[in-house]
N, C-alpha and C positions, 0 to 999 in steps of 0.2 A: 505540541502544546496541548495541555489538557483543557478541554471545553465541555460545556454541558448544554442541554436543550431539553425543553418539555416534550419535543416531538422527536420520534425516532428519525435519524438522518441516514442518508444513503452512504455506503461505504466509498463510492466514488461519485463526486458531485462536480461536474463541469460548471464553471462559471460563465454563462453565455455572454455576460455583459462585458467580458474581457477578450472576447474572440476577435482577433485582429484579421485584416484582409489577407494576409500572408499565412493564416492558419495556426497562429500561436494562441494558446488559451491557458487560463489558470485552472487547474483541477485540484479540488480539495479532497484529500485522501483521509479516510478515518479507519480507526481500528481500536481494539481493546474496549469495545462498547460494554458497558454495564448500566443496569437499570438500578437506581438508587432512589431513596426517599429523602427529600429536602427538609429543612427545619420545620416548614409549615405542614408536612405530611404529604406533600404531592410527590408523585412519581416523576423522576427525571432520568435522563440518559447522560451518562458521563462517558467521554471517550478522548482518545488522542486524535489529533489532527494536524495535518500540514498542508500547506498551499504550494503546489508545484506549477512551474511555467513550463509547458510542453508544446511541442510542434506536432500539428496533425498532418496526415498525408493529404494530397490533393483530393477534392471531392467529398471529404467528410467534414461537413459544416453544420448539419442539423444536430439538435440535441440527441435524438434517437440513434444517429449513426455515431456520434462522439461517444455515447455510453457504450454501444456495441463495441466500438474500437478499444476503449479502455478496460472493458471488463475482463478480458483474458490476461491482461497485464498487471492485475491487482497485486500479485507478489512482487513484481518489479517496482511498482509505484511505492509500495511499502518500503522496500530497501532504499529507494531514492529519498524518502521521507525521513529515513533514519529510524524506522521501527526496528525493534530487536526481534527479527523473524528469522535470521540466519541459523541460529542453534536449533530451532524446531525443524528447518528445512534440512539440516545435516542429518538429524535423526531420522526424518522421513525418507530421505535418499538411501541411508544406510539400511533401513528396514526393507525398502523396496528392492534393493539390489542383493539383499541377503547377507550384507556384511555383518549385521548385528550391531551390537553397541560398539561405539567408538570410544577408544581409550588411547588418545594421542596427546603428545605434548602441546601446550598452548600455540607454539609457532607453527606447528603443522596444521592445527585448526585454523589458525588465522590465514595460512596460505591457501587452505581449502575454501574458506569463505571468500577470499578475494577471487579465487578461480570461478567460483559460482556467480558472483556479481559480474565479472567479465563475460562469462557465457551468456547470462541473461541479458546484458546490455549490448551484446553483439560486439564486444571490443576485440 
């Protein structure tokens, strides 16, 4: 969902008010941030965001620990949120592995995308 704010928002924003006793929490994930000027000439930030309901491991219950826990999972959270990050990740993987540009039929790319999601989610 497209949102805006006068204040620069965090990319990963745990909602501590939703933390349950069994360690579930709502995490707001943001991407595609752009600074824009509104009709009154004030600077604003526009971005995509989604709210995800996530399970925390035992012992991670403070804001600091929760942010530390989710920070390295940002790409996974983006995929869960439905962000269009997979094509960029495929190109990055192809470059890092030395494969070069990928020129494959769409069905092969779709299969590769699914494989990447499953690997990152540990399925």
